[in-house]
N, C-alpha and C positions, 0 to 999 in steps of 0.2 A: 549550244555549240563550244565545240571544244577548243580551249584556251590553252599554247602550250609555253611552257618557261625553259629556258636552258640552266642547267645547271652548269658554271662555269668551272668549278671544281672539278668536275668528269668529262666534258665535251671541251674540244679546240685543246687539247693541250698540243697538239701542235705547235700552239702558240704563246708565247709570252701573255701571261694573266694580262695584262691591262688591254692587248690588244683583241683577246677575247671577245670584248663587250660587242665591238665593231664587228666583226665575225658572224655573232649571233642576230646583230640588226641586218647584214647584210642578208641573210636568210629567210629572214621573213620575222622571226620572235618579237617581241613586243616587252619582256618581261624575263630577266635572268635573276637567278639562285646562286649563292653559293656556300662554301664550310663556314670559316670564319673570315672576318674582314681586319683581325685585330693589328695586321702587321701594315697594313697600311693606313694611310695617312686619312683622314675625311675629306682633305680638299682633292688629294688624288680619286680616291673612289668618286666622287661627285664629277670630278671631270669625267672620268670614263666611262659616264653615264649619259651625263649630256652632250657629250660629243658623237654617241652612238645615238642619243635621241630613242633611249630605252630605261624601261624601270626597272630598281632592284623592287623584289619582293621578298624577300626573304634567307636570313643569316642564322648561323648558328650558334649558343652563347658558346661563354668561355669553357674551353675542353678542359681545362687543367694541363698539366705537363703531358703533350703527343710524344715527348722522347720517351717517356716512361710507362707510354700503353693507356694512358689516361683518356677516357671520353665523355670530359663529364663532371662536375663536381654536383651538383643539384642534390645529391641522395648521402655523400659522404659523410659519415660523423665526425665532427670535429671542423667542419669546412665551412659552418654557417657565415661564420663571418665573409670569409673570402668571397663566398657564392654570391653575397650581396656588393661587394664592391664592383664586384666584375660584371652585375648584371647591370651596375648605372652607368658603366663603361658600355656594354651594348643597348641600353637605350637611349645614350648618346648619340653613339651610331645609326642607331635605326631612326632618331628624328631627326638627324643632321640630314638622314639620307630619303627619306620621305619612304622608309620599310615596313609596310604592315605589319611582318611578323615575324618573330623571333620563336626559334625552337630553342626547347629548355632541355639538355643531357643529362640525366640521371647523373648518368658514371657506370664505372664496373665494383659488382657487390665485392670485397678482398675478405669478407666470411661470412657465407651464407647463416649461420646460425643467427645473424644480424637483421634479416632481411624484413623483420617487422620497423625495427630501428630504421634501418635505411627506408622505408617508404616515409615513416611519420617524416622525417626529416625534408624529404622530396615535397611532399603535401606542404609542409608551411613555406618552402622555398617556392615553390610554384605560389602560393597567395600572398607569400610577400612581393613577389613580383608581380602577379596580377595587377593587384592592386597601385602600384607604381604604373603600371603598363596602361592601364584604363584611362589616367588625367591624361594621359600622351594619346590618344586614340591607337593604339597599337594594342596589338594581339601576341599571348605566347602562346605557341603550340606545344604538344609532345607525341611523339611519337614513339610507338614500336619496333625495336630492331630484334634483329633474331643473334640467336644464341648460338650459330654455327660461325658466322661471320665477326662479333666481339662474344665471345662465348665473357661467362657473369655478367653481363649487361643486366642492369635494373629492370630493366622496361621491356619483357618478348611481345605479348600480345596484346590483340589491338583491343579485347575483352577488358584485359586490365586498364590499357588507359581511359576506354572510356566510363569506369567503371573510378576511376578518378575525379574526373571530367566529373560525373555525375553527384559523386559524393562533396566536391568542393561549391559548385555550382554558384562559376563565380562567371558571368558576362565574356572574361577579357579569358577564356582558359578554354579550348578547342584544340583538336585532332589533327593531326598530322598523319593521315593514309598513308604510307609506304607498301604496294602493294608485292613487291618485289619481296621486302621484308614478310607481310601478312601471310605469300603465297609457300614458303620456306616453313613456317612456325604451322601453319594451321589449313592451308590451302580453303577450297570451299568459298572464293574472292566473293561472288554475285552475295551470297549468306551476308558477308561481311561487310560490305558496302549499302546492303540495307538496312542495316542492324547500327551503322555507325556511321551513315554519310548526315544525318540532324545534326551531328557533331562537329564533323568534319572542315576545314577551310582551307584543307592545299591536299593536293593527294601527287604523291612522285611514283615512279613508274621506273621499270628494268625488268627484263627476264633470265628468270630464274634457270637454269643453274648457275650459269658463269656472269650472270649481271651484265650482258651484253643489251645491243636495241631492239628493243619489243617486238620484232619480227622476226627474233631468233631464240627461243625458248619455247619454254611449255606453259606460258599462259595466252589465252585466245585474246589478244589485245582489241582487237578490232569487234570481238561481242563484249569487252568491257566500258570501249568507250561507246558503243549504241545504248550499254545501261545508264552510263551516262549521265547520257544526253537525253533519253528517258526521263531520269527523274529531275531533269533540269537544273544540275550540278552548275554554278556560277564560276567556282574556283579555276586558278590555275592546276597546271598540270605538269611536277614540273621533272622535265628528261635526265633522271641522274642516273644513267651507267654509263658502260664503259663499254667504247664503240671496241668493235672487233677489228675494224678497218678505220680510216680517216673519217675525220667525223661528218663530215658532207656528204661522203657516201652513205656511213651508216643512217642518214636520213633519211633514205628514199621514202621509207613508209609514214613519214608527216605531210609528204605533199600536199596531201588531201586536207591537209588542216593548213593550209598555205606557208607552209616551210618549202621551201624551194632551193635546191644547188645553184649557184653563182652563174653558172653556166645554162641553166633551165631559159 
């Protein structure tokens, strides 16, 4: 059965952030995710979730300075202590919000000649985070992001992410499979799903080339959904797309998955 999660950093932007939880719930979503919680008090986020009767399943690790264009710090040279400090904060949020997954962002490579060093730092930081997370029954996720939307991002291919997971062999390190990014980097989505599904705990969707809703792009999502059902994928599928129209109207494709407009 397909279970959809609303990414509140992308959907319902017509509303203030605190009102997006109720908006998602009213349309039938049972779960939400968003990019970063750190600008909000934990108590406030708990209230938003409770009032909407909805659960939080995912957020990202500390991104660094977004103003400076940073997209994570987990692979950055000389930032290891900062990563540990900020991951402990992320873990506190996850525990108190009953959130099962934290996506750890490696960051942008500042010098391509240091790729091996970036990868070594990333793996050490992942192992540190996984050991802490395991004690709290939380799983950390890694995700390949295309290098066209984010040039010089450290992790671009799903195969690289699964190689890291296999190498570290830690039960609390799994894959966040974003099909939008995978299509841009590799294509052949069905093959990617078949090879990576055993490592996958969360999937995200959007339609290339413009990152619109799934029925407005080059991926045949009805086929993909049938494939995921046939292999009994049990996790959530995060709607991490930019609506081409207002959010409610952009969700027409999701009606068959019990996501319905307020006037349906």
